[in-house]
C-alpha positions as CSV (number, residue, x, y, z in Angstrom):
1,M,-58.2,78.9,-24.7
2,G,-60.7,79.1,-21.8
3,R,-59.8,80.7,-18.5
4,A,-60.2,77.5,-16.6
5,A,-57.4,75.9,-18.6
6,L,-55.1,78.7,-17.4
7,E,-55.5,77.9,-13.8
8,P,-52.2,76.9,-12.1
9,E,-51.5,73.2,-11.9
10,T,-49.5,71.9,-8.9
11,G,-48.4,68.4,-8.0
12,G,-49.0,65.1,-9.6
13,E,-48.7,63.8,-13.2
14,V,-49.6,66.2,-16.0
15,D,-51.8,65.0,-18.9
16,P,-49.6,64.5,-22.0
17,D,-52.2,66.1,-24.3
18,S,-52.4,69.1,-22.1
19,L,-48.7,69.5,-22.2
20,R,-48.6,69.3,-26.0
21,E,-51.3,71.9,-26.3
22,F,-49.6,74.2,-23.8
23,A,-46.2,73.8,-25.5
24,A,-47.8,74.8,-28.8
25,E,-49.4,77.8,-27.2
26,L,-46.0,78.8,-25.8
27,A,-44.4,78.5,-29.3
28,E,-47.1,80.6,-30.9
29,E,-47.0,83.3,-28.4
30,S,-43.2,83.6,-28.2
31,G,-43.2,83.3,-32.0
32,R,-45.3,86.3,-32.5
33,A,-43.0,88.4,-30.4
34,I,-39.9,87.1,-32.2
35,A,-41.4,87.6,-35.6
36,G,-42.2,91.2,-34.8
37,M,-38.4,91.9,-34.2
38,F,-37.1,89.9,-37.2
39,R,-35.2,92.2,-39.7
40,H,-36.1,95.2,-37.5
41,P,-33.7,98.0,-38.5
42,D,-33.2,99.1,-34.9
43,L,-32.5,95.6,-33.5
44,A,-29.6,95.9,-31.1
45,V,-27.1,93.1,-30.9
46,E,-24.8,92.5,-27.9
47,S,-22.0,90.0,-27.3
48,K,-22.2,87.6,-24.3
49,T,-19.1,86.5,-22.3
50,D,-18.6,83.6,-24.7
51,E,-18.7,86.1,-27.6
52,S,-22.0,84.7,-28.9
53,P,-24.6,87.3,-29.9
54,V,-27.8,88.0,-28.0
55,T,-30.6,90.4,-28.8
56,V,-33.6,91.9,-27.0
57,A,-35.7,89.3,-28.8
58,D,-33.8,86.4,-27.2
59,R,-34.3,87.9,-23.7
60,Y,-37.9,89.0,-24.2
61,A,-39.0,85.7,-25.6
62,E,-37.4,83.7,-22.8
63,T,-38.9,86.0,-20.2
64,L,-42.3,85.5,-21.8
65,L,-41.9,81.7,-21.8
66,R,-40.8,81.6,-18.2
67,D,-43.7,83.7,-17.1
68,R,-46.2,81.6,-18.9
69,I,-44.8,78.3,-17.6
70,L,-44.7,79.4,-14.0
71,E,-48.2,80.8,-14.3
72,R,-49.5,77.4,-15.4
73,F,-47.0,75.1,-13.5
74,P,-45.6,77.0,-10.5
75,D,-43.9,73.8,-9.2
76,H,-42.0,73.1,-12.4
77,G,-38.4,74.0,-13.0
78,I,-36.8,76.0,-15.8
79,V,-33.4,76.0,-17.5
80,G,-32.9,78.7,-20.1
81,E,-30.0,79.9,-22.2
82,E,-30.4,83.6,-21.2
83,F,-31.4,83.5,-17.5
84,G,-30.1,80.2,-16.2
85,P,-31.7,77.6,-14.0
86,Q,-34.6,77.9,-11.6
87,N,-35.9,75.1,-9.5
88,D,-34.0,72.7,-11.8
89,D,-34.3,69.8,-9.4
90,A,-38.1,69.6,-9.8
91,E,-39.8,66.6,-11.3
92,Y,-40.7,68.5,-14.4
93,V,-38.1,70.9,-15.9
94,W,-38.6,73.0,-19.0
95,V,-35.5,73.7,-21.1
96,L,-35.6,76.8,-23.2
97,D,-33.7,78.3,-26.1
98,P,-35.8,81.3,-27.2
99,I,-33.8,81.8,-30.4
100,D,-31.6,78.9,-31.4
101,G,-29.6,80.4,-34.3
102,T,-29.3,84.0,-33.2
103,I,-26.6,84.6,-35.8
104,S,-29.1,83.7,-38.5
105,F,-31.8,85.8,-36.8
106,V,-29.5,88.8,-36.7
107,A,-28.6,88.3,-40.4
108,G,-32.3,88.1,-41.4
109,V,-32.0,84.5,-42.4
110,P,-35.0,82.3,-41.3
111,L,-32.9,79.3,-40.3
112,F,-33.5,79.8,-36.6
113,G,-36.2,78.7,-34.2
114,T,-37.4,78.5,-30.7
115,L,-36.6,75.3,-28.7
116,I,-38.9,74.2,-25.9
117,G,-38.0,70.9,-24.2
118,L,-39.6,69.2,-21.1
119,L,-37.8,66.7,-18.9
120,R,-39.4,64.5,-16.4
121,D,-37.0,63.2,-13.8
122,G,-34.2,64.0,-16.2
123,E,-35.8,62.2,-19.2
124,P,-37.0,64.1,-22.2
125,I,-40.8,63.7,-22.8
126,L,-41.6,66.7,-25.0
127,G,-39.8,68.7,-27.6
128,V,-40.8,71.7,-29.7
129,I,-39.0,73.3,-32.7
130,H,-40.9,76.4,-33.9
131,Q,-39.9,78.6,-36.9
132,P,-42.1,81.7,-36.5
133,I,-41.3,83.3,-39.9
134,T,-42.2,80.2,-42.1
135,R,-44.7,79.1,-39.5
136,E,-43.4,75.6,-39.0
137,L,-44.2,73.8,-35.7
138,V,-42.7,70.5,-34.9
139,I,-43.7,68.7,-31.7
140,G,-42.1,65.5,-30.6
141,T,-43.1,63.0,-27.8
142,P,-42.4,59.3,-27.2
143,S,-45.7,58.6,-29.1
144,G,-44.7,60.4,-32.3
145,T,-43.7,63.7,-33.9
146,T,-45.9,66.1,-35.8
147,F,-45.3,68.9,-38.3
148,N,-48.0,71.5,-38.2
149,G,-50.3,68.8,-36.8
150,E,-49.5,66.0,-39.2
151,A,-47.4,62.9,-38.3
152,V,-43.9,62.9,-39.8
153,R,-41.0,60.4,-40.0
154,V,-37.4,60.4,-40.9
155,R,-36.4,59.2,-44.3
156,E,-35.4,55.5,-43.9
157,D,-34.8,54.7,-47.6
158,R,-31.7,56.7,-48.3
159,S,-28.2,55.2,-48.5
160,L,-25.3,57.3,-47.5
161,S,-24.4,58.1,-51.1
162,E,-28.0,59.5,-51.5
163,A,-28.1,61.4,-48.2
164,T,-28.2,65.1,-47.5
165,L,-25.8,66.0,-44.6
166,L,-26.3,69.2,-42.6
167,T,-24.4,71.0,-39.9
168,T,-24.5,74.4,-38.3
169,D,-20.8,75.5,-38.4
170,P,-18.3,73.4,-40.4
171,G,-15.4,75.3,-38.8
172,A,-16.5,74.1,-35.4
173,V,-15.9,70.5,-36.3
174,G,-12.1,70.9,-36.5
175,R,-12.1,72.8,-33.2
176,H,-14.0,70.2,-31.2
177,R,-14.0,66.8,-33.0
178,N,-12.2,64.6,-35.5
179,L,-12.1,66.7,-38.7
180,A,-10.8,63.7,-40.8
181,G,-13.8,61.6,-39.8
182,F,-16.2,64.5,-40.7
183,E,-14.5,65.0,-44.1
184,A,-14.7,61.3,-44.8
185,L,-18.4,61.5,-44.1
186,W,-19.3,64.5,-46.2
187,S,-17.3,63.3,-49.1
188,R,-19.5,60.2,-49.2
189,T,-22.8,62.0,-49.1
190,A,-24.8,63.3,-52.1
191,L,-25.3,66.8,-50.7
192,Y,-23.7,68.8,-47.8
193,R,-25.1,72.1,-46.7
194,G,-25.0,74.4,-43.7
195,W,-28.8,74.6,-43.1
196,G,-28.1,74.3,-39.4
197,D,-29.1,75.1,-35.9
198,C,-32.5,73.7,-34.9
199,Y,-33.8,74.0,-38.4
200,G,-31.5,71.2,-39.5
201,Y,-33.1,68.8,-37.0
202,L,-36.5,69.9,-38.1
203,M,-35.5,68.9,-41.7
204,V,-34.3,65.5,-40.6
205,A,-37.5,64.9,-38.5
206,T,-39.7,65.8,-41.4
207,G,-37.9,63.7,-44.0
208,R,-36.3,66.6,-45.9
209,A,-32.7,65.9,-45.0
210,D,-31.0,62.8,-43.7
211,I,-28.1,63.6,-41.3
212,M,-27.8,66.6,-38.9
213,L,-24.8,66.9,-36.6
214,D,-23.2,69.5,-34.3
215,P,-19.8,69.0,-32.7
216,I,-20.5,71.3,-29.7
217,M,-23.9,71.9,-28.0
218,H,-25.4,73.1,-24.7
219,P,-28.2,71.6,-22.6
220,W,-30.7,74.1,-23.9
221,D,-29.8,73.2,-27.5
222,I,-30.3,69.5,-27.0
223,A,-33.3,68.8,-24.7
224,A,-36.1,69.6,-27.3
225,L,-34.3,67.8,-30.1
226,V,-34.3,64.4,-28.5
227,P,-38.1,63.8,-28.4
228,V,-38.5,65.4,-31.9
229,I,-36.0,63.0,-33.6
230,R,-36.9,59.9,-31.6
231,G,-40.6,60.5,-32.1
232,A,-40.0,60.7,-35.8
233,G,-38.3,57.3,-35.7
234,G,-34.8,58.6,-35.8
235,V,-31.7,58.2,-33.6
236,I,-29.9,61.0,-31.8
237,T,-26.8,60.6,-29.8
238,T,-23.6,62.4,-28.9
239,W,-20.7,62.3,-31.4
240,E,-19.4,59.2,-29.5
241,G,-22.8,57.5,-29.5
242,D,-23.9,58.2,-26.0
243,D,-27.2,59.6,-24.7
244,P,-27.3,63.3,-25.7
245,I,-28.9,64.4,-22.5
246,G,-26.0,65.5,-20.4
247,G,-23.7,65.4,-23.5
248,A,-22.2,68.2,-25.5
249,S,-22.7,67.2,-29.2
250,T,-25.4,65.7,-31.4
251,V,-25.7,63.4,-34.4
252,A,-29.2,62.7,-35.7
253,A,-30.3,60.4,-38.6
254,A,-32.5,57.4,-39.4
255,P,-31.3,54.2,-37.5
256,A,-29.4,52.4,-40.2
257,L,-27.8,55.5,-41.5
258,H,-26.9,56.7,-38.0
259,R,-24.9,53.5,-37.4
260,E,-22.9,54.1,-40.6
261,V,-22.4,57.8,-39.8
262,M,-21.0,57.0,-36.4
263,E,-18.6,54.5,-37.8
264,I,-17.2,57.0,-40.2
265,L,-17.1,60.0,-37.8
266,N,-15.2,58.0,-35.3
267,G,-12.8,56.3,-37.8
268,T,-14.1,52.8,-37.6
269,G,-16.0,52.7,-40.9
270,T,-14.5,51.3,-44.1
271,S,-13.1,53.8,-46.6
């Protein structure tokens, strides 16, 4: 990228194509750093106050992302998992999860990814899911979702009995939601697997799975997923069917399937 493109941009509306290109560059640069630490024998793992794991890779990648964003857009705000909010009342706010799926990352399992979301006046306008080991890059906007540069869509031809259902942590369902509704759902699907964290949403957006849900989420988990799923023609809501931005759970699927899933999860569907 030329030096002129790196000059700081302040004030006014930002070109959508420029934002997409910049977000892809952020993913690639952070991905190189994360990949270099994947399965490293000396990777140190700490526990945060909520007992979730964190590594130097999480912190380094988020620092890198923050630095690059503020170099390019000094007026923008940032909300990140590891270092909290900064200027988060700005018109444009980037929402970062440098390694979504740190448990998988620590275990050497490539079912994790970097989440980069962008809100404008609180509305999600750009989302990135990047898997740096398998080199999969999904970018979602209101005009569509791409996978490694090619347009993708959710699968809309699957009935519930043909569907693949994914979730990150099955044990979390009983701790946070209606376990009976979830059990009724998975018993009616063709395949149920724990291919979770952001990779599950990548699979739904690219038509490789049909339903992805998580009973408990944080803002940095959600912001990037919304444009990715919506741009691919899918629906993403909270467990109760509300807007996921500001919520604490997610359910993603193609529109018709999503309606059926919600009825079952919340105990209003037929048995």
